[in-house]
N, C-alpha and C positions, 0 to 999 in steps of 0.2 A: 464485430469482432467475429471470430468463428470459435467454438465454442464443443465441447463434445460432455454431455451430459451423461452420467450414469445415474442410475434409477435404480429403486426401489422393485418389489414384485407388485406394488402396487401404484407404479408409476411417478413416486415422490422421487424427488431429488437427493442424492446421496453426495455427489463433489461433481464440481462442473471446471474443467478444464482446457486452459487454450490450446488448442490445435491448429495445425496445417496440416498436417499427416494422415487422419482418416475421413474415412467417407461419409459415414453418419455424424455428422453436425449439423449445430444449428446455429444459425447467425442474431447475435443479440447485443444490445448495448448494456451490459451490467449497471449503468447507473442509471436503468431506468426502473430498479428494482431493489426493495430495500432486502438486503440478505444477513443483517445483523442480526446478533441473536438468535441464532437457531430457526430464525425465519426462511433461511435456506430451505432447510428439511419440509417446509409446509407449500412447495412451489409442486406442481407439475410440468410437464414438459406441452405447450400447445403447440400450435403452427408459427415456428418462428417467434416464440414468445413464451412467458412463464406465465403460470395460473397459478395466483395465491388460494391455496384452501384456508380460510378464518380457522375452521372448527379443526381442520388437524392441528395447527398452531397453538391451537387451546388444549389438544390434548398431548401434544409435545412437549408445554411447560406444567401439564399438570402430571405427567411421568419423570418431569424434570424436580418436578415440586417432593415427589414423592419420592425418588432417591433422595434427595437432601433432608427429608424427614427421616428416613430411616438410619441414614449416618448420623444425624442428633439421638436418636432413641441409643441405638447403638454404645454412644458416647456416655450419655445419661449410666444407661444399664452399667457400663463399666466405674461409672464411679459409683453409683449403687455397691456395686461387688466389691468396691474397691476400700467402705466402709462398713458394712455387714459386720465385720467383726467388732465394731462396735456395740452391736445390737446385742450376738450373742453373749459378749464379754458382760454386759450387765443381765442378761437371764441367767448367765450359768451362776453369778451373784447371787441374784433372786431367791434363784430355785435350789443354792446352796444352803442358805439361813434354815437353821432348823431349832434355833431358841423361839418356841409360842409364845410366852411372856414377853418378848422384844422385838416379835415380828414386824410387824406393823413400824414400829419406831425404826426398824432397822431398812427397810424400805423405803422409810420416807428420807433416811440420810444416803441410801445406795443413789436415789432418784435428784436428789437436789447434788450430790456430787458430779453426776454423768451430765446433768444440766449443765451444771457450771463448766465442767471441762469438754465439752460436746457440745456447747450450748449450737453457735456457727454450722460445724455438720449438720446436728440433727435438723435446722432449718432447712439447710441447703439437699437433703434428704428431700423434704418432702415436698419443696420445688419441684427438684427433678423429677418424682413422681408425678404429679400433677403436669409439667411440661408434654412426659411421656406419654399422658390419657391424654392433654391435648392434641399432641400429635397424630395418636391413631384414630380419633374421631376423624 
């Protein structure tokens, strides 16, 4: 079949359009090519054939993974921001303690209360931070 192929500035395929109306076409049997999963963007046009560039495909996949990682990082940072109030509230309570004789006991009581009340959130915050670090590596 006849196809009109649009390429980027480096000659890699951007789109393939079926056509009978333009001069600059390539005759191809697309069944001969694996055009799934972004593989289409790793092909260059040869003489009536498409040439697959595995290095380019790896670059595309790496960039796609980077975008997914950045999206996940943003979601985790949002969760951290939404739960920051817990840490601030805890800190304010500790700072507001003014009885030197009972200070240590009062801190322990506050810590126990926060651990009971926010145990899962605090565990999740730790996991979210670890995941962000993992994705940034």
